[in-house]
N, C-alpha and C positions, 0 to 999 in steps of 0.2 A: 671949564665947562660952566655954562649958565645954569641957573637954578632950575628953569623949567626942564632943561633937558635930563638934569640929574634927577629929577622927580619922576620922569618918564621911565628912566632906567631902573630905579628903585622899584617902581611898580610892576615892571615886567619880570623882575627876577623871582618874586614868589610863584608867579603863574608857571614860569619854566620848572621850577623845582617841583611844583605839583604835578606837572605833566610827567616829569622823569620818574617821579615816584609811582605814578599810576602805571606808566610803562613797565616798571620793574615788577609791579604786582600781578600785571596781566601775564608776563613771561613766566612767573613762578607758577601761576595757576594753569598755564598750559602745559608746563613740565610735570606737574603733578597729575594732571589728567592722562598724560602720555605713559607715566611710569606704571609697570604691571604690579598688580597686588595679588595676595594669594586668595582674596575672595573672588577675583574675576577670572583667575586662570582655571584651565581643566584640571580635574582631580589628579590625572597622571603628572601634569607639570607642577602641581601644587605640592605633591609629595616630596619634590626635589628640594623644596625650601625647608623641609622639617629637619631638624637637628638629628644627627646619627650618633647612637650610643651603642658601642660595642660591648657585648657581653663577654667577659674573660672566662666565666665559669658557669657550668651547667647545673652545678650541685646546689642545693638550697641549704645543706648544712655541711659542717666540717666532718661529720660522722659519715655522710654520704660519700664524701670524697676519699676518705680513709678506706671505706669498704670497697670503692671501686679499684683502688690501688692495691689492696690485698689480694683480690681475686685475680688480678692480672688482666691480660687481654682477653682471656677466654673464661666463660662462666661456667657453672656447674651444669646448666642445662646443655650447652654445646658439648661438655665432656660426656654426658649421659647419651646424648644423641650419637656421638661418635662411637661409643661402647656398643650401643644396641645396633648401629648400623654394621659394625664389624662382626659382631656376633651372628647377625642375620645372614652376612655373606659368607661365613664360615660354615654355618649350618647348611646353607644352599649347596656349597662346594662339595661338602661331604656327603650329602645325599646325591648329588650328580656323579660324584666318584663311584659311589657304591652301585648306582644305576648301570653306569658304563662297564663297571666290573661284571656285573651279572649278565649284561648283554654279550660281553666278550667270552665269558664262559658258555653261554648258550650258543653262541655261533661257532665257538672252536670245537664243540662236541658234534657238529653236524658234518657228516661225510658228504662226499659227492656221489649222488646216485643213491646210497643207503647210509643209514646211521651208522657211526663206529660202535655204538653201544645199543643194543636192542634189535629187535627184528620179528619176523612172524612166527607165531607158535600156535599150537592147538593142544589144550590141556583139558582137564576135568576139574570141577570146583568140588567143594566139600558136600554139595547137594547132588552130585552125579551129572550136573549139567556140563556140556561142552563149551569151553571159553577159548577165545582166539585173541589175538592182538587187536582185531578190529572192534571187538567188544569194548575195549578200554579207551578207544579213541573217542575224542570229544570232551574228555575229561583228563585233568592230570592225574597221573597214577604213582604211588609211592610203592616200590617193588623191594621185597627183602627175602634173600635165600637162607633157609635154615632147615632144621629137622626136629621133629617132635620129641625125640629122645635126647636132645641136648640138655645137659645138667644145669648149665649156668648162663652161658653167653646169650643163647636165644631167648631165654625168658626175660633177661634184662632187657634186651634190645626191642623185644615185643612189647613189654611194658613202656619203653621210651616211645615206641611207634604209636601206642594208643594215646599216650599223652600229646604227642606231636599231632596226631589226628584230631583229637579234640579242640585243640588251640586252633587249628585251620577252620574246623567246622564253626567256630564262633564268629568268624570273619567272612568266611566264603562257603557257606554250608552246601553241601552236595557235590562240590566240584572236585574234590580229591577221592580217588579210590585206593584204599589200603590193600596191598596184595602180598601174600606170603606164598613163596613157592618152595617146595620141599626138595631137598638135595638127596633124600632117602626114599625114593618110591617103593623100594621093597618093603618097608615096614609103614610107610604113611599113606594109606588109602584115604578116600572120601571120608569114610567113618572116623578114622583116627584124627584127620584134620579138623573135622567139625567138633569133636569132643575138646581137642587141644586149644583151638583158636578161640571157643566160647569162654575160657578163662581170662582172655584178654580183652576182647572187644567184640560186640555182636555184629558190627559191620565189616570185620576182617573177611577178605576173600582168600581162600586156601586153594591152591591149585597143585595137582599131581598128574601123574601120568606114566608111561613106561620109562624104563632107563635110558633108552635112546632119545625119547622126547625131552626128557629133563636134561640129559647131556646136551642136547642141540640148543635148548634155551640158555643154559649156562655158558655155553661156548658164545652164544650170540650177544649175551650181556657181559662177557668177559669176566665171568665169575669162576674162581677157582674152587673145586671141590674134589675130594678124594676119600674113598671108602676102602677099607682094608680087603684084601683077597683071601681067599680061602676061608671064609667065615662058615663056621659049622651052623646048621639050623637051630635056632633058638638062642644062639650065643649073642651077647650083647657087644655092641661096638659102637664107636664114635666116629663122625664124618667131619673131616677138616674142610672148611669153606670160607670164602671171603665175608667179611663183616661190614657191609655197606647198605644204605638205603639209596636206591636208584630212583631219581625223579625224572619221570618222563612227561613230555607235554602232550597237549590233546592231539597232535599229529603222529604221536608215537616216537618222537625223537627224544633222546637223552638230553637232559638239561644239566643236571648236576649230582654228584654223588655226595652224601651226607654220611660223615663217619661218627666214630666214637667220640671225636673231640667237639662235636657239636651238642650243646644242651638240647632238651626238648624245645625250649622257648626260642632259642637261637636258630634251631632248624625249622620251626614253624613260621619264623619271621622270614626266613630265606624263602620257603615256598610261597608264603603270601605275596611276597615282593616279586617273585617271578610271575604269578598270577596276575599282578597288576600291570606287568608289562606286555601281557598277551593282548593282541589287538583283534583276533578273531572271536567267533561266538564259542561258548562254553555251555556244555550240557551239565544236568544236575541229576542225580539219583533220584 
């Protein structure tokens, strides 16, 4: 090769290398412009490029972790809630059971057409006024059969009746009529009843009448009573009779018999509970 040709070739090499270098720099710049950056992406896409750090424990201290594992999967609050819920359900079902029992008793004592216990009567009270079964309707009535010459049982039961009446009066004043019916009309007139009942309670209603009237009422209320035969005038005697309190509803139907096994508080509660179940109107004295 001649010297002029070699000189031309040597001069062309630096320019070609320079162009190649510029081309490479331009390509790198274009690629950098096309590459997405965090600052240019939307926020939702930019988050995907953030580093993920997994939390293995949610407790700040070792003591918290130990406390968590000591209490187990259930906390004391969950236990208390469970106990309170159970107690509430038990209380509800017990109350509902008592209510249904009272309802069954009240319905079972009602006959078809006429009540099994109770019925119409016409007697005289301790003030000489005529009293019938219609006069007791509109209120609950508590009826007891006895006699004024009773030495022990009648006074005890009338004291109990007075306590029952006062307890009911505290919650439902004027809704209950306490009635005492004599089984010994030969000796228990209006005057004797008034003096006798005044010793127990001023609101007691005493009823008497002829022997046939008393016998008819005792039969209607399924009350047993027996007086001795061939009693001489002035001779003392005892009358054998049933010992129950008969609770009658405002329509004159028999509700429940309360016996000696019931304390005054228990009997009063039963009476008030029956009153709560009554759907119709109630009169007051």
